[in-house]
N, CA, C, O and the ligand as a Tripos MOL2 file, in Angstrom:
@<TRIPOS>MOLECULE
protein
  309   307    78     0     0
PROTEIN
NO_CHARGES

@<TRIPOS>ATOM
      1 N         -22.7580   30.5670  -17.2260 N.3       1 MET1
      2 CA        -22.8580   31.0580  -18.6000 C.3       1 MET1
      3 C         -24.1610   31.8310  -18.8140 C.2       1 MET1
      4 O         -24.9680   31.4790  -19.6740 O.2       1 MET1
      5 N         -24.3500   32.8610  -18.0410 N.am      2 LYS2
      6 CA        -25.5860   33.6430  -18.1590 C.3       2 LYS2
      7 C         -25.5880   34.4940  -19.4200 C.2       2 LYS2
      8 O         -24.5490   35.0010  -19.8440 O.2       2 LYS2
      9 N         -26.7480   34.6430  -20.0030 N.am      3 GLY3
     10 CA        -26.9130   35.5280  -21.1560 C.3       3 GLY3
     11 C         -26.3070   35.0050  -22.4330 C.2       3 GLY3
     12 O         -26.2710   35.7070  -23.4440 O.2       3 GLY3
     13 N         -25.8430   33.8090  -22.3960 N.am      4 LYS4
     14 CA        -25.2610   33.2310  -23.6050 C.3       4 LYS4
     15 C         -26.1930   32.1340  -24.0780 C.2       4 LYS4
     16 O         -26.4980   31.1960  -23.3400 O.2       4 LYS4
     17 N         -26.6380   32.2600  -25.3070 N.am      5 SER5
     18 CA        -27.5280   31.2140  -25.7970 C.3       5 SER5
     19 C         -26.8890   30.5040  -26.9780 C.2       5 SER5
     20 O         -26.1120   31.0880  -27.7330 O.2       5 SER5
     21 N         -27.2210   29.2810  -27.1140 N.am      6 PHE6
     22 CA        -26.6740   28.4780  -28.1900 C.3       6 PHE6
     23 C         -27.8110   27.9970  -29.0780 C.2       6 PHE6
     24 O         -28.8180   27.4710  -28.6050 O.2       6 PHE6
     25 N         -27.6270   28.1840  -30.3310 N.am      7 THR7
     26 CA        -28.6390   27.6650  -31.2370 C.3       7 THR7
     27 C         -28.0570   26.5270  -32.0530 C.2       7 THR7
     28 O         -26.9350   26.5970  -32.5560 O.2       7 THR7
     29 N         -28.8280   25.5140  -32.1640 N.am      8 VAL8
     30 CA        -28.4090   24.3600  -32.9400 C.3       8 VAL8
     31 C         -29.4340   24.1350  -34.0340 C.2       8 VAL8
     32 O         -30.6350   24.0490  -33.7800 O.2       8 VAL8
     33 N         -28.9410   24.0440  -35.2310 N.am      9 GLU9
     34 CA        -29.8190   23.8430  -36.3730 C.3       9 GLU9
     35 C         -30.1580   22.3700  -36.5470 C.2       9 GLU9
     36 O         -29.3160   21.4900  -36.3690 O.2       9 GLU9
     37 N         -31.3950   22.1310  -36.8940 N.am     10 LEU10
     38 CA        -31.7470   20.7740  -37.2930 C.3      10 LEU10
     39 C         -31.4700   20.6560  -38.7860 C.2      10 LEU10
     40 O         -31.9350   21.4700  -39.5840 O.2      10 LEU10
     41 N         -30.7170   19.6450  -39.1460 N.am     11 LYS11
     42 CA        -30.3560   19.4880  -40.5520 C.3      11 LYS11
     43 C         -30.8490   18.1650  -41.1010 C.2      11 LYS11
     44 O         -30.8520   17.1400  -40.4200 O.2      11 LYS11
     45 N         -31.2640   18.2250  -42.3470 N.am     12 CYS12
     46 CA        -31.7220   17.0250  -43.0450 C.3      12 CYS12
     47 C         -30.5550   16.0330  -43.1640 C.2      12 CYS12
     48 O         -29.4430   16.4100  -43.5350 O.2      12 CYS12
     49 N         -30.8240   14.7710  -42.8450 N.am     13 PHE13
     50 CA        -29.7790   13.7490  -42.9230 C.3      13 PHE13
     51 C         -29.3830   13.4480  -44.3590 C.2      13 PHE13
     52 O         -28.2830   12.9640  -44.6280 O.2      13 PHE13
     53 N         -30.2870   13.7410  -45.2660 N.am     14 PHE14
     54 CA        -30.0800   13.3040  -46.6450 C.3      14 PHE14
     55 C         -29.3960   14.3570  -47.5040 C.2      14 PHE14
     56 O         -28.4940   14.0320  -48.2770 O.2      14 PHE14
     57 N         -29.8140   15.6190  -47.3780 N.am     15 CYS15
     58 CA        -29.2300   16.6510  -48.2360 C.3      15 CYS15
     59 C         -28.5130   17.7280  -47.4160 C.2      15 CYS15
     60 O         -27.9250   18.6500  -47.9820 O.2      15 CYS15
     61 N         -28.5620   17.6120  -46.0920 N.am     16 ASP16
     62 CA        -27.8190   18.5130  -45.2050 C.3      16 ASP16
     63 C         -28.3580   19.9460  -45.2150 C.2      16 ASP16
     64 O         -27.6760   20.8570  -44.7470 O.2      16 ASP16
     65 N         -29.5480   20.1590  -45.7300 N.am     17 CYS17
     66 CA        -30.0990   21.5000  -45.6830 C.3      17 CYS17
     67 C         -30.8080   21.7010  -44.3420 C.2      17 CYS17
     68 O         -31.1590   20.7400  -43.6580 O.2      17 CYS17
     69 N         -31.0080   22.9570  -43.9860 N.am     18 SER18
     70 CA        -31.6020   23.2600  -42.6880 C.3      18 SER18
     71 C         -33.0880   22.9240  -42.6650 C.2      18 SER18
     72 O         -33.8120   23.1680  -43.6310 O.2      18 SER18
     73 N         -33.5220   22.3650  -41.5550 N.am     19 LEU19
     74 CA        -34.9420   22.0560  -41.3970 C.3      19 LEU19
     75 C         -35.6290   23.1260  -40.5440 C.2      19 LEU19
     76 O         -36.5820   22.8430  -39.8180 O.2      19 LEU19
     77 N         -35.1350   24.3350  -40.6460 N.am     20 GLU20
     78 CA        -35.5950   25.4270  -39.7950 C.3      20 GLU20
     79 C         -37.1010   25.6660  -39.8910 C.2      20 GLU20
     80 O         -37.7950   25.7610  -38.8790 O.2      20 GLU20
     81 N         -37.5900   25.7620  -41.1220 N.am     21 GLY21
     82 CA        -39.0160   25.9970  -41.3290 C.3      21 GLY21
     83 C         -39.8660   24.8950  -40.7210 C.2      21 GLY21
     84 O         -40.9370   25.1340  -40.1620 O.2      21 GLY21
     85 N         -39.3580   23.6990  -40.8470 N.am     22 VAL22
     86 CA        -40.0660   22.5390  -40.3320 C.3      22 VAL22
     87 C         -40.1310   22.5750  -38.8060 C.2      22 VAL22
     88 O         -41.1150   22.1580  -38.1960 O.2      22 VAL22
     89 N         -39.0660   23.0780  -38.2180 N.am     23 ALA23
     90 CA        -38.9400   23.0520  -36.7610 C.3      23 ALA23
     91 C         -39.8940   24.0150  -36.0590 C.2      23 ALA23
     92 O         -40.0190   23.9830  -34.8350 O.2      23 ALA23
     93 N         -40.5620   24.8650  -36.8220 N.am     24 GLU24
     94 CA        -41.5150   25.7790  -36.2040 C.3      24 GLU24
     95 C         -42.7450   25.0510  -35.6720 C.2      24 GLU24
     96 O         -43.3850   25.4940  -34.7180 O.2      24 GLU24
     97 N         -43.0550   23.9460  -36.3000 N.am     25 LYS25
     98 CA        -44.1690   23.1310  -35.8050 C.3      25 LYS25
     99 C         -43.6980   22.3360  -34.5920 C.2      25 LYS25
    100 O         -42.5030   22.1820  -34.3410 O.2      25 LYS25
    101 N         -44.6610   21.8490  -33.8680 N.am     26 GLU26
    102 CA        -44.2870   21.0300  -32.7140 C.3      26 GLU26
    103 C         -44.3090   19.5580  -33.0790 C.2      26 GLU26
    104 O         -45.2710   19.0370  -33.6450 O.2      26 GLU26
    105 N         -43.2180   18.9190  -32.7330 N.am     27 TYR27
    106 CA        -43.1260   17.4970  -33.0190 C.3      27 TYR27
    107 C         -42.9170   16.7310  -31.7330 C.2      27 TYR27
    108 O         -42.4110   17.2580  -30.7420 O.2      27 TYR27
    109 N         -43.3060   15.5160  -31.7730 N.am     28 VAL28
    110 CA        -43.0740   14.6600  -30.6160 C.3      28 VAL28
    111 C         -42.2570   13.4540  -31.0420 C.2      28 VAL28
    112 O         -42.1260   13.1500  -32.2280 O.2      28 VAL28
    113 N         -41.7200   12.7870  -30.0540 N.am     29 SER29
    114 CA        -40.9210   11.5980  -30.3000 C.3      29 SER29
    115 C         -41.6600   10.6170  -31.2100 C.2      29 SER29
    116 O         -42.8380   10.3260  -31.0040 O.2      29 SER29
    117 N         -40.9580   10.1220  -32.2020 N.am     30 GLY30
    118 CA        -41.5590    9.1520  -33.1160 C.3      30 GLY30
    119 C         -42.0650    9.7710  -34.4080 C.2      30 GLY30
    120 O         -42.3880    9.0590  -35.3590 O.2      30 GLY30
    121 N         -42.1340   11.1100  -34.4430 N.am     31 ASP31
    122 CA        -42.5880   11.7940  -35.6560 C.3      31 ASP31
    123 C         -41.5160   11.7560  -36.7410 C.2      31 ASP31
    124 O         -40.3300   11.5680  -36.4700 O.2      31 ASP31
    125 N         -41.9680   11.9390  -37.9600 N.am     32 MET32
    126 CA        -41.0450   12.0570  -39.0740 C.3      32 MET32
    127 C         -41.1530   13.4600  -39.6560 C.2      32 MET32
    128 O         -42.2540   13.9610  -39.8840 O.2      32 MET32
    129 N         -40.0230   14.0810  -39.8930 N.am     33 LEU33
    130 CA        -40.0090   15.4260  -40.4480 C.3      33 LEU33
    131 C         -39.6530   15.3770  -41.9270 C.2      33 LEU33
    132 O         -38.6000   14.8670  -42.3080 O.2      33 LEU33
    133 N         -40.5340   15.9070  -42.7440 N.am     34 GLU34
    134 CA        -40.2520   15.9070  -44.1680 C.3      34 GLU34
    135 C         -39.3800   17.1030  -44.5200 C.2      34 GLU34
    136 O         -39.6810   18.2420  -44.1640 O.2      34 GLU34
    137 N         -38.3010   16.8200  -45.2230 N.am     35 CYS35
    138 CA        -37.4140   17.8830  -45.6690 C.3      35 CYS35
    139 C         -38.0890   18.6540  -46.8010 C.2      35 CYS35
    140 O         -38.6550   18.0670  -47.7230 O.2      35 CYS35
    141 N         -38.0150   19.9890  -46.7100 N.am     36 GLN36
    142 CA        -38.6460   20.8030  -47.7440 C.3      36 GLN36
    143 C         -37.8400   20.7970  -49.0280 C.2      36 GLN36
    144 O         -38.3500   21.1410  -50.0950 O.2      36 GLN36
    145 N         -36.6090   20.4130  -48.9230 N.am     37 ASN37
    146 CA        -35.7150   20.4410  -50.0680 C.3      37 ASN37
    147 C         -35.7390   19.1290  -50.8580 C.2      37 ASN37
    148 O         -35.9830   19.1350  -52.0650 O.2      37 ASN37
    149 N         -35.4880   18.0140  -50.1830 N.am     38 CYS38
    150 CA        -35.4010   16.7400  -50.9070 C.3      38 CYS38
    151 C         -36.5990   15.8310  -50.6350 C.2      38 CYS38
    152 O         -36.7310   14.7670  -51.2390 O.2      38 CYS38
    153 N         -37.4710   16.2610  -49.7180 N.am     39 HIS39
    154 CA        -38.6980   15.5420  -49.3800 C.3      39 HIS39
    155 C         -38.4750   14.1490  -48.8170 C.2      39 HIS39
    156 O         -39.3700   13.3050  -48.8550 O.2      39 HIS39
    157 N         -37.2960   13.9170  -48.3040 N.am     40 ASP40
    158 CA        -37.0710   12.6840  -47.5750 C.3      40 ASP40
    159 C         -37.5600   12.8770  -46.1480 C.2      40 ASP40
    160 O         -37.6940   14.0070  -45.6780 O.2      40 ASP40
    161 N         -37.8220   11.7900  -45.4730 N.am     41 LEU41
    162 CA        -38.3140   11.8780  -44.1050 C.3      41 LEU41
    163 C         -37.1880   11.6630  -43.1050 C.2      41 LEU41
    164 O         -36.4410   10.6870  -43.1800 O.2      41 LEU41
    165 N         -37.0870   12.6020  -42.1640 N.am     42 ASN42
    166 CA        -36.0720   12.5170  -41.1130 C.3      42 ASN42
    167 C         -36.7240   12.0940  -39.8050 C.2      42 ASN42
    168 O         -37.7860   12.5960  -39.4380 O.2      42 ASN42
    169 N         -36.0920   11.1830  -39.1190 N.am     43 ASP43
    170 CA        -36.6000   10.7180  -37.8410 C.3      43 ASP43
    171 C         -36.3500   11.7720  -36.7580 C.2      43 ASP43
    172 O         -35.2110   12.1730  -36.5180 O.2      43 ASP43
    173 N         -37.4010   12.1990  -36.1290 N.am     44 TYR44
    174 CA        -37.3140   13.2730  -35.1430 C.3      44 TYR44
    175 C         -36.3440   12.9360  -34.0050 C.2      44 TYR44
    176 O         -35.5090   13.7590  -33.6320 O.2      44 TYR44
    177 N         -36.4590   11.7440  -33.4660 N.am     45 ASP45
    178 CA        -35.6050   11.3460  -32.3480 C.3      45 ASP45
    179 C         -34.1210   11.4010  -32.7100 C.2      45 ASP45
    180 O         -33.2860   11.8270  -31.9130 O.2      45 ASP45
    181 N         -33.8150   10.9580  -33.9320 N.am     46 ALA46
    182 CA        -32.4280   10.9730  -34.3850 C.3      46 ALA46
    183 C         -31.9390   12.4110  -34.5510 C.2      46 ALA46
    184 O         -30.7910   12.7240  -34.2330 O.2      46 ALA46
    185 N         -32.8150   13.2810  -35.0510 N.am     47 LEU47
    186 CA        -32.4520   14.6920  -35.2250 C.3      47 LEU47
    187 C         -32.1280   15.3460  -33.8870 C.2      47 LEU47
    188 O         -31.1630   16.1000  -33.7580 O.2      47 LEU47
    189 N         -32.9490   15.0390  -32.9080 N.am     48 ILE48
    190 CA        -32.7500   15.6200  -31.5810 C.3      48 ILE48
    191 C         -31.4330   15.1180  -30.9730 C.2      48 ILE48
    192 O         -30.7080   15.8710  -30.3220 O.2      48 ILE48
    193 N         -31.1430   13.8400  -31.1990 N.am     49 ASP49
    194 CA        -29.8810   13.2750  -30.7180 C.3      49 ASP49
    195 C         -28.6930   14.0360  -31.2880 C.2      49 ASP49
    196 O         -27.7690   14.4050  -30.5640 O.2      49 ASP49
    197 N         -28.7340   14.2650  -32.5950 N.am     50 VAL50
    198 CA        -27.6430   14.9750  -33.2710 C.3      50 VAL50
    199 C         -27.5510   16.4080  -32.7470 C.2      50 VAL50
    200 O         -26.4620   16.9090  -32.4670 O.2      50 VAL50
    201 N         -28.7110   17.0600  -32.6190 N.am     51 ALA51
    202 CA        -28.7380   18.4410  -32.1400 C.3      51 ALA51
    203 C         -28.1840   18.5410  -30.7260 C.2      51 ALA51
    204 O         -27.4520   19.4770  -30.4050 O.2      51 ALA51
    205 N         -28.5300   17.5860  -29.8930 N.am     52 ALA52
    206 CA        -28.0560   17.5880  -28.5070 C.3      52 ALA52
    207 C         -26.5430   17.4150  -28.4650 C.2      52 ALA52
    208 O         -25.8550   18.0420  -27.6600 O.2      52 ALA52
    209 N         -26.0460   16.5690  -29.3290 N.am     53 GLU53
    210 CA        -24.6110   16.3110  -29.4150 C.3      53 GLU53
    211 C         -23.8780   17.5730  -29.8790 C.2      53 GLU53
    212 O         -22.8340   17.9290  -29.3320 O.2      53 GLU53
    213 N         -24.4370   18.2490  -30.8980 N.am     54 GLU54
    214 CA        -23.8440   19.4950  -31.3920 C.3      54 GLU54
    215 C         -23.8770   20.5770  -30.3230 C.2      54 GLU54
    216 O         -22.9300   21.3460  -30.1620 O.2      54 GLU54
    217 N         -24.9810   20.6180  -29.6030 N.am     55 GLY55
    218 CA        -25.1350   21.6030  -28.5320 C.3      55 GLY55
    219 C         -24.0590   21.4370  -27.4790 C.2      55 GLY55
    220 O         -23.4900   22.4130  -26.9900 O.2      55 GLY55
    221 N         -23.7880   20.1930  -27.1390 N.am     56 LYS56
    222 CA        -22.7470   19.8980  -26.1490 C.3      56 LYS56
    223 C         -21.3970   20.3950  -26.6270 C.2      56 LYS56
    224 O         -20.6370   20.9910  -25.8650 O.2      56 LYS56
    225 N         -21.1000   20.1430  -27.9050 N.am     57 ASN57
    226 CA        -19.8260   20.5800  -28.4630 C.3      57 ASN57
    227 C         -19.7050   22.0950  -28.4350 C.2      57 ASN57
    228 O         -18.6410   22.6280  -28.1220 O.2      57 ASN57
    229 N         -20.7930   22.7940  -28.7610 N.am     58 LEU58
    230 CA        -20.7700   24.2600  -28.7550 C.3      58 LEU58
    231 C         -20.4630   24.7840  -27.3690 C.2      58 LEU58
    232 O         -19.6410   25.6840  -27.1980 O.2      58 LEU58
    233 N         -21.1260   24.2170  -26.3910 N.am     59 VAL59
    234 CA        -20.9220   24.6650  -25.0180 C.3      59 VAL59
    235 C         -19.4840   24.3680  -24.5890 C.2      59 VAL59
    236 O         -18.8460   25.1810  -23.9200 O.2      59 VAL59
    237 N         -18.9920   23.2120  -24.9750 N.am     60 ALA60
    238 CA        -17.6240   22.8330  -24.6140 C.3      60 ALA60
    239 C         -16.6140   23.7910  -25.2470 C.2      60 ALA60
    240 O         -15.6550   24.2030  -24.5950 O.2      60 ALA60
    241 N         -16.8280   24.1450  -26.5140 N.am     61 ASP61
    242 CA        -15.9440   25.0920  -27.1960 C.3      61 ASP61
    243 C         -15.9490   26.4330  -26.4840 C.2      61 ASP61
    244 O         -14.9010   27.0370  -26.2530 O.2      61 ASP61
    245 N         -17.1370   26.8840  -26.1430 N.am     62 TYR62
    246 CA        -17.2770   28.1740  -25.4800 C.3      62 TYR62
    247 C         -16.5650   28.1540  -24.1330 C.2      62 TYR62
    248 O         -15.8450   29.0910  -23.7900 O.2      62 TYR62
    249 N         -16.7660   27.1040  -23.3890 N.am     63 ALA63
    250 CA        -16.1460   26.9840  -22.0720 C.3      63 ALA63
    251 C         -14.6240   26.9940  -22.1910 C.2      63 ALA63
    252 O         -13.9260   27.5960  -21.3760 O.2      63 ALA63
    253 N         -14.1310   26.3200  -23.2170 N.am     64 GLN64
    254 CA        -12.6840   26.2530  -23.4130 C.3      64 GLN64
    255 C         -12.1050   27.6390  -23.7220 C.2      64 GLN64
    256 O         -11.0440   28.0080  -23.2190 O.2      64 GLN64
    257 N         -12.8220   28.3940  -24.5580 N.am     65 GLN65
    258 CA        -12.3730   29.7480  -24.8850 C.3      65 GLN65
    259 C         -12.3100   30.6250  -23.6370 C.2      65 GLN65
    260 O         -11.3650   31.3880  -23.4380 O.2      65 GLN65
    261 N         -13.3270   30.4960  -22.8140 N.am     66 GLU66
    262 CA        -13.3850   31.2990  -21.5940 C.3      66 GLU66
    263 C         -12.2380   30.9450  -20.6520 C.2      66 GLU66
    264 O         -11.6380   31.8180  -20.0260 O.2      66 GLU66
    265 N         -11.9490   29.6670  -20.5650 N.am     67 ILE67
    266 CA        -10.8660   29.2120  -19.6910 C.3      67 ILE67
    267 C          -9.5230   29.7320  -20.2080 C.2      67 ILE67
    268 O          -8.6700   30.1650  -19.4330 O.2      67 ILE67
    269 N          -9.3520   29.6790  -21.5340 N.am     68 GLU68
    270 CA         -8.1100   30.1850  -22.1170 C.3      68 GLU68
    271 C          -7.9330   31.6730  -21.8310 C.2      68 GLU68
    272 O          -6.8320   32.1260  -21.5160 O.2      68 GLU68
    273 N          -9.0280   32.4300  -21.9430 N.am     69 LYS69
    274 CA         -8.9720   33.8600  -21.6450 C.3      69 LYS69
    275 C          -8.5430   34.0990  -20.2030 C.2      69 LYS69
    276 O          -7.7130   34.9620  -19.9170 O.2      69 LYS69
    277 N          -9.1280   33.3170  -19.3050 N.am     70 MET70
    278 CA         -8.8120   33.4650  -17.8880 C.3      70 MET70
    279 C          -7.3500   33.1650  -17.6240 C.2      70 MET70
    280 O          -6.6890   33.8680  -16.8600 O.2      70 MET70
    281 N          -6.8490   32.1150  -18.2620 N.am     71 LEU71
    282 CA         -5.4660   31.7230  -18.0670 C.3      71 LEU71
    283 C          -4.5200   32.8010  -18.5890 C.2      71 LEU71
    284 O          -3.5080   33.1040  -17.9580 O.2      71 LEU71
    285 N          -4.8570   33.3820  -19.7540 N.am     72 LYS72
    286 CA         -4.0210   34.4210  -20.3240 C.3      72 LYS72
    287 C          -3.9380   35.6160  -19.3850 C.2      72 LYS72
    288 O          -2.8730   36.1980  -19.1800 O.2      72 LYS72
    289 N          -5.0950   35.9670  -18.8180 N.am     73 LYS73
    290 CA         -5.1230   37.0760  -17.8760 C.3      73 LYS73
    291 C          -4.2720   36.7770  -16.6600 C.2      73 LYS73
    292 O          -3.5520   37.6410  -16.1590 O.2      73 LYS73
    293 N          -4.3640   35.5380  -16.1920 N.am     74 ALA74
    294 CA         -3.6680   35.1410  -14.9820 C.3      74 ALA74
    295 C          -2.1590   35.2330  -15.1620 C.2      74 ALA74
    296 O          -1.4300   35.5300  -14.2150 O.2      74 ALA74
    297 N          -1.6890   34.9760  -16.3930 N.am     75 PHE75
    298 CA         -0.2510   34.9610  -16.6090 C.3      75 PHE75
    299 C           0.3010   36.3110  -17.0720 C.2      75 PHE75
    300 O           1.5140   36.4960  -17.1690 O.2      75 PHE75
    301 N          -0.5950   37.2380  -17.3530 N.am     76 LYS76
    302 CA         -0.1680   38.5660  -17.8080 C.3      76 LYS76
    303 C           0.1800   39.4440  -16.6170 C.2      76 LYS76
    304 O          -0.6810   39.7710  -15.8010 O.2      76 LYS76
    305 N           1.4510   39.8240  -16.5240 N.am     77 LYS77
    306 CA          1.8230   40.6470  -15.3680 C.3      77 LYS77
    307 C           2.6740   41.8340  -15.7920 C.2      77 LYS77
    308 O           3.0790   42.6350  -14.9500 O.2      77 LYS77
    309 ZN        -33.2890   17.1000  -47.4070 Zn       78 ZN78
@<TRIPOS>BOND
     1     1     2 1
     2     2     3 1
     3     3     4 2
     4     3     5 am
     5     5     6 1
     6     6     7 1
     7     7     8 2
     8     7     9 am
     9     9    10 1
    10    10    11 1
    11    11    12 2
    12    11    13 am
    13    13    14 1
    14    14    15 1
    15    15    16 2
    16    15    17 am
    17    17    18 1
    18    18    19 1
    19    19    20 2
    20    19    21 am
    21    21    22 1
    22    22    23 1
    23    23    24 2
    24    23    25 am
    25    25    26 1
    26    26    27 1
    27    27    28 2
    28    27    29 am
    29    29    30 1
    30    30    31 1
    31    31    32 2
    32    31    33 am
    33    33    34 1
    34    34    35 1
    35    35    36 2
    36    35    37 am
    37    37    38 1
    38    38    39 1
    39    39    40 2
    40    39    41 am
    41    41    42 1
    42    42    43 1
    43    43    44 2
    44    43    45 am
    45    45    46 1
    46    46    47 1
    47    47    48 2
    48    47    49 am
    49    49    50 1
    50    50    51 1
    51    51    52 2
    52    51    53 am
    53    53    54 1
    54    54    55 1
    55    55    56 2
    56    55    57 am
    57    57    58 1
    58    58    59 1
    59    59    60 2
    60    59    61 am
    61    61    62 1
    62    62    63 1
    63    63    64 2
    64    63    65 am
    65    65    66 1
    66    66    67 1
    67    67    68 2
    68    67    69 am
    69    69    70 1
    70    70    71 1
    71    71    72 2
    72    71    73 am
    73    73    74 1
    74    74    75 1
    75    75    76 2
    76    75    77 am
    77    77    78 1
    78    78    79 1
    79    79    80 2
    80    79    81 am
    81    81    82 1
    82    82    83 1
    83    83    84 2
    84    83    85 am
    85    85    86 1
    86    86    87 1
    87    87    88 2
    88    87    89 am
    89    89    90 1
    90    90    91 1
    91    91    92 2
    92    91    93 am
    93    93    94 1
    94    94    95 1
    95    95    96 2
    96    95    97 am
    97    97    98 1
    98    98    99 1
    99    99   100 2
   100    99   101 am
   101   101   102 1
   102   102   103 1
   103   103   104 2
   104   103   105 am
   105   105   106 1
   106   106   107 1
   107   107   108 2
   108   107   109 am
   109   109   110 1
   110   110   111 1
   111   111   112 2
   112   111   113 am
   113   113   114 1
   114   114   115 1
   115   115   116 2
   116   115   117 am
   117   117   118 1
   118   118   119 1
   119   119   120 2
   120   119   121 am
   121   121   122 1
   122   122   123 1
   123   123   124 2
   124   123   125 am
   125   125   126 1
   126   126   127 1
   127   127   128 2
   128   127   129 am
   129   129   130 1
   130   130   131 1
   131   131   132 2
   132   131   133 am
   133   133   134 1
   134   134   135 1
   135   135   136 2
   136   135   137 am
   137   137   138 1
   138   138   139 1
   139   139   140 2
   140   139   141 am
   141   141   142 1
   142   142   143 1
   143   143   144 2
   144   143   145 am
   145   145   146 1
   146   146   147 1
   147   147   148 2
   148   147   149 am
   149   149   150 1
   150   150   151 1
   151   151   152 2
   152   151   153 am
   153   153   154 1
   154   154   155 1
   155   155   156 2
   156   155   157 am
   157   157   158 1
   158   158   159 1
   159   159   160 2
   160   159   161 am
   161   161   162 1
   162   162   163 1
   163   163   164 2
   164   163   165 am
   165   165   166 1
   166   166   167 1
   167   167   168 2
   168   167   169 am
   169   169   170 1
   170   170   171 1
   171   171   172 2
   172   171   173 am
   173   173   174 1
   174   174   175 1
   175   175   176 2
   176   175   177 am
   177   177   178 1
   178   178   179 1
   179   179   180 2
   180   179   181 am
   181   181   182 1
   182   182   183 1
   183   183   184 2
   184   183   185 am
   185   185   186 1
   186   186   187 1
   187   187   188 2
   188   187   189 am
   189   189   190 1
   190   190   191 1
   191   191   192 2
   192   191   193 am
   193   193   194 1
   194   194   195 1
   195   195   196 2
   196   195   197 am
   197   197   198 1
   198   198   199 1
   199   199   200 2
   200   199   201 am
   201   201   202 1
   202   202   203 1
   203   203   204 2
   204   203   205 am
   205   205   206 1
   206   206   207 1
   207   207   208 2
   208   207   209 am
   209   209   210 1
   210   210   211 1
   211   211   212 2
   212   211   213 am
   213   213   214 1
   214   214   215 1
   215   215   216 2
   216   215   217 am
   217   217   218 1
   218   218   219 1
   219   219   220 2
   220   219   221 am
   221   221   222 1
   222   222   223 1
   223   223   224 2
   224   223   225 am
   225   225   226 1
   226   226   227 1
   227   227   228 2
   228   227   229 am
   229   229   230 1
   230   230   231 1
   231   231   232 2
   232   231   233 am
   233   233   234 1
   234   234   235 1
   235   235   236 2
   236   235   237 am
   237   237   238 1
   238   238   239 1
   239   239   240 2
   240   239   241 am
   241   241   242 1
   242   242   243 1
   243   243   244 2
   244   243   245 am
   245   245   246 1
   246   246   247 1
   247   247   248 2
   248   247   249 am
   249   249   250 1
   250   250   251 1
   251   251   252 2
   252   251   253 am
   253   253   254 1
   254   254   255 1
   255   255   256 2
   256   255   257 am
   257   257   258 1
   258   258   259 1
   259   259   260 2
   260   259   261 am
   261   261   262 1
   262   262   263 1
   263   263   264 2
   264   263   265 am
   265   265   266 1
   266   266   267 1
   267   267   268 2
   268   267   269 am
   269   269   270 1
   270   270   271 1
   271   271   272 2
   272   271   273 am
   273   273   274 1
   274   274   275 1
   275   275   276 2
   276   275   277 am
   277   277   278 1
   278   278   279 1
   279   279   280 2
   280   279   281 am
   281   281   282 1
   282   282   283 1
   283   283   284 2
   284   283   285 am
   285   285   286 1
   286   286   287 1
   287   287   288 2
   288   287   289 am
   289   289   290 1
   290   290   291 1
   291   291   292 2
   292   291   293 am
   293   293   294 1
   294   294   295 1
   295   295   296 2
   296   295   297 am
   297   297   298 1
   298   298   299 1
   299   299   300 2
   300   299   301 am
   301   301   302 1
   302   302   303 1
   303   303   304 2
   304   303   305 am
   305   305   306 1
   306   306   307 1
   307   307   308 2
@<TRIPOS>SUBSTRUCTURE
     1 MET1         2 RESIDUE 1 A MET
     2 LYS2         6 RESIDUE 1 A LYS
     3 GLY3        10 RESIDUE 1 A GLY
     4 LYS4        14 RESIDUE 1 A LYS
     5 SER5        18 RESIDUE 1 A SER
     6 PHE6        22 RESIDUE 1 A PHE
     7 THR7        26 RESIDUE 1 A THR
     8 VAL8        30 RESIDUE 1 A VAL
     9 GLU9        34 RESIDUE 1 A GLU
    10 LEU10       38 RESIDUE 1 A LEU
    11 LYS11       42 RESIDUE 1 A LYS
    12 CYS12       46 RESIDUE 1 A CYS
    13 PHE13       50 RESIDUE 1 A PHE
    14 PHE14       54 RESIDUE 1 A PHE
    15 CYS15       58 RESIDUE 1 A CYS
    16 ASP16       62 RESIDUE 1 A ASP
    17 CYS17       66 RESIDUE 1 A CYS
    18 SER18       70 RESIDUE 1 A SER
    19 LEU19       74 RESIDUE 1 A LEU
    20 GLU20       78 RESIDUE 1 A GLU
    21 GLY21       82 RESIDUE 1 A GLY
    22 VAL22       86 RESIDUE 1 A VAL
    23 ALA23       90 RESIDUE 1 A ALA
    24 GLU24       94 RESIDUE 1 A GLU
    25 LYS25       98 RESIDUE 1 A LYS
    26 GLU26      102 RESIDUE 1 A GLU
    27 TYR27      106 RESIDUE 1 A TYR
    28 VAL28      110 RESIDUE 1 A VAL
    29 SER29      114 RESIDUE 1 A SER
    30 GLY30      118 RESIDUE 1 A GLY
    31 ASP31      122 RESIDUE 1 A ASP
    32 MET32      126 RESIDUE 1 A MET
    33 LEU33      130 RESIDUE 1 A LEU
    34 GLU34      134 RESIDUE 1 A GLU
    35 CYS35      138 RESIDUE 1 A CYS
    36 GLN36      142 RESIDUE 1 A GLN
    37 ASN37      146 RESIDUE 1 A ASN
    38 CYS38      150 RESIDUE 1 A CYS
    39 HIS39      154 RESIDUE 1 A HIS
    40 ASP40      158 RESIDUE 1 A ASP
    41 LEU41      162 RESIDUE 1 A LEU
    42 ASN42      166 RESIDUE 1 A ASN
    43 ASP43      170 RESIDUE 1 A ASP
    44 TYR44      174 RESIDUE 1 A TYR
    45 ASP45      178 RESIDUE 1 A ASP
    46 ALA46      182 RESIDUE 1 A ALA
    47 LEU47      186 RESIDUE 1 A LEU
    48 ILE48      190 RESIDUE 1 A ILE
    49 ASP49      194 RESIDUE 1 A ASP
    50 VAL50      198 RESIDUE 1 A VAL
    51 ALA51      202 RESIDUE 1 A ALA
    52 ALA52      206 RESIDUE 1 A ALA
    53 GLU53      210 RESIDUE 1 A GLU
    54 GLU54      214 RESIDUE 1 A GLU
    55 GLY55      218 RESIDUE 1 A GLY
    56 LYS56      222 RESIDUE 1 A LYS
    57 ASN57      226 RESIDUE 1 A ASN
    58 LEU58      230 RESIDUE 1 A LEU
    59 VAL59      234 RESIDUE 1 A VAL
    60 ALA60      238 RESIDUE 1 A ALA
    61 ASP61      242 RESIDUE 1 A ASP
    62 TYR62      246 RESIDUE 1 A TYR
    63 ALA63      250 RESIDUE 1 A ALA
    64 GLN64      254 RESIDUE 1 A GLN
    65 GLN65      258 RESIDUE 1 A GLN
    66 GLU66      262 RESIDUE 1 A GLU
    67 ILE67      266 RESIDUE 1 A ILE
    68 GLU68      270 RESIDUE 1 A GLU
    69 LYS69      274 RESIDUE 1 A LYS
    70 MET70      278 RESIDUE 1 A MET
    71 LEU71      282 RESIDUE 1 A LEU
    72 LYS72      286 RESIDUE 1 A LYS
    73 LYS73      290 RESIDUE 1 A LYS
    74 ALA74      294 RESIDUE 1 A ALA
    75 PHE75      298 RESIDUE 1 A PHE
    76 LYS76      302 RESIDUE 1 A LYS
    77 LYS77      306 RESIDUE 1 A LYS
    78 ZN78       309 GROUP 0 **** ****
């Protein structure tokens, strides 16, 4: 999957708004990220877990589309 990049947004657990601005800073495991919208604190480790899970799904979706394209080509004669 060269040249294909996947972006996963970090989202506030409480109000579901994007934590994009917050993500510009560097955080380490155990940090809490304050939401700019609702000012609740999000656990960094939990956010990364969710993002990693979403990332996996994105890659899986992409892979499935590519496989379907290949199959369609294979059967087109
Ligand atoms: Zn929020």
